[in-house]
VMD Tcl script that draws the C-alpha trace (Angstrom):
set ca {
  {0.05 0.09 -0.07}
  {1.22 3.38 -1.03}
  {1.14 6.26 1.34}
  {3.13 8.89 -0.55}
  {0.29 11.46 -0.25}
  {-0.42 10.77 3.52}
  {3.24 11.05 4.59}
  {3.47 14.92 4.21}
  {0.19 15.40 5.77}
  {0.96 13.35 8.66}
  {4.27 14.74 9.19}
  {2.91 18.36 9.13}
  {0.01 17.46 11.63}
  {2.43 15.63 14.06}
  {4.64 18.65 14.25}
  {2.00 20.93 14.64}
  {0.41 18.87 17.50}
  {4.05 18.49 19.11}
  {4.60 22.24 19.20}
  {1.51 23.56 20.57}
  {2.30 25.60 23.69}
  {-0.16 26.98 26.28}
  {-0.25 30.68 26.43}
  {-0.16 30.48 30.08}
  {3.47 29.08 29.89}
  {4.77 32.37 28.62}
  {4.87 34.88 31.61}
  {5.55 37.97 29.43}
  {3.38 36.98 26.46}
  {0.96 39.43 25.07}
  {-2.19 37.97 23.44}
  {-3.13 39.53 20.06}
  {-6.04 38.57 17.95}
  {-3.87 36.57 15.51}
  {-0.61 35.52 17.32}
  {1.10 35.43 20.70}
  {4.36 37.17 20.94}
  {6.78 37.46 23.70}
  {9.34 40.36 24.35}
  {13.00 39.22 24.88}
  {15.56 41.62 26.27}
  {18.96 40.88 25.03}
  {21.21 40.19 28.12}
  {24.55 40.92 26.01}
  {25.61 41.68 22.27}
  {24.58 38.49 20.44}
  {24.80 37.36 16.80}
  {21.46 36.95 15.23}
  {21.73 33.20 14.74}
  {22.80 32.46 18.48}
  {19.80 34.64 19.33}
  {17.86 32.27 17.34}
  {19.18 29.26 18.90}
  {18.66 30.82 22.27}
  {15.07 31.95 21.72}
  {13.84 28.72 19.64}
  {16.04 26.27 21.24}
  {15.10 22.86 20.04}
  {13.20 23.93 17.03}
  {12.78 21.80 14.08}
  {12.53 24.61 11.52}
  {15.55 25.92 9.52}
  {17.61 28.63 11.07}
  {17.17 30.91 8.18}
  {13.42 30.77 8.34}
  {13.55 31.47 12.12}
  {16.05 34.17 11.19}
  {13.71 35.74 8.68}
  {10.66 35.53 11.28}
  {12.88 37.72 13.71}
  {13.61 39.93 10.83}
  {9.84 40.34 9.93}
  {8.93 40.95 13.55}
  {11.56 43.35 14.21}
  {12.55 45.50 11.00}
  {14.05 48.36 12.64}
  {16.19 46.29 14.93}
  {17.38 43.24 12.86}
  {18.45 43.43 9.05}
  {18.57 39.73 8.55}
  {22.50 39.49 8.23}
  {23.53 36.37 9.89}
  {26.63 38.20 11.32}
  {24.77 41.10 12.75}
  {25.00 41.49 16.34}
  {22.11 42.72 18.61}
  {23.08 45.23 21.02}
  {22.81 44.34 24.91}
  {19.67 45.71 26.28}
  {17.51 45.74 23.20}
  {14.04 44.43 23.38}
  {12.93 42.33 20.53}
  {9.64 40.85 19.79}
  {9.69 36.94 19.51}
  {6.50 35.40 17.44}
  {5.33 32.21 19.17}
  {6.94 29.17 17.95}
  {3.75 27.17 17.49}
  {2.33 30.21 15.27}
  {5.45 29.98 13.19}
  {5.31 26.48 12.67}
  {1.47 26.64 11.69}
  {2.24 29.41 9.22}
  {5.13 27.49 7.90}
  {3.46 24.19 7.33}
  {-0.17 25.04 6.68}
  {0.26 25.54 2.92}
  {1.90 21.83 2.75}
  {-0.89 20.61 5.12}
  {-3.31 21.97 2.77}
  {-1.81 20.61 -0.44}
  {-1.28 17.36 1.20}
  {-5.05 17.26 2.33}
  {-6.09 18.13 -1.07}
  {-4.00 15.45 -2.61}
  {-5.49 13.02 -0.37}
  {-9.15 14.13 -0.79}
  {-8.70 13.93 -4.63}
  {-7.34 10.59 -4.46}
  {-10.12 8.03 -5.07}
  {-10.34 5.07 -2.71}
  {-9.36 1.84 -3.59}
  {-12.79 0.31 -2.98}
  {-14.57 2.31 -5.56}
  {-15.08 0.35 -8.70}
  {-15.86 3.29 -10.98}
  {-12.60 5.06 -9.81}
  {-10.56 1.79 -10.24}
  {-11.78 1.35 -13.71}
  {-9.49 4.36 -14.75}
  {-6.31 2.74 -13.26}
  {-3.41 1.42 -15.24}
  {-3.39 -2.37 -15.19}
  {-0.27 -4.37 -15.47}
  {-0.24 -7.87 -16.52}
}
mol new
graphics top color blue
foreach p $ca { graphics top sphere $p radius 0.5 }
foreach p [lrange $ca 0 end-1] q [lrange $ca 1 end] { graphics top cylinder $p $q radius 0.2 }
display resetview
């Protein structure tokens, strides 16, 4: 049995379920209608990639994607250059990791679900009539 259309959907859903965080766990989180953000005060001058590792520890997402997320949330502070250092005492906005994962994987999950929905079932005889048969 071939599950090629099911695997991306299952992986995306498993990652979404694994990354759900309760808003009460973040003490300095501010609730907005679409996303939860946290304000992080940089204790010492830190390169962006190290800051990404600190803020999004154990994230399965690519560092470049997480860096872009921080750049989008802090356009006046972070330029996106991996070598850039954020000055000590600077407060940055850190989007919630589960929201970043959801926004990143949503198009892939939708495409996988659409492919799964468009795949006729093996039990449907009318759909199987169109299948290619090999001797």
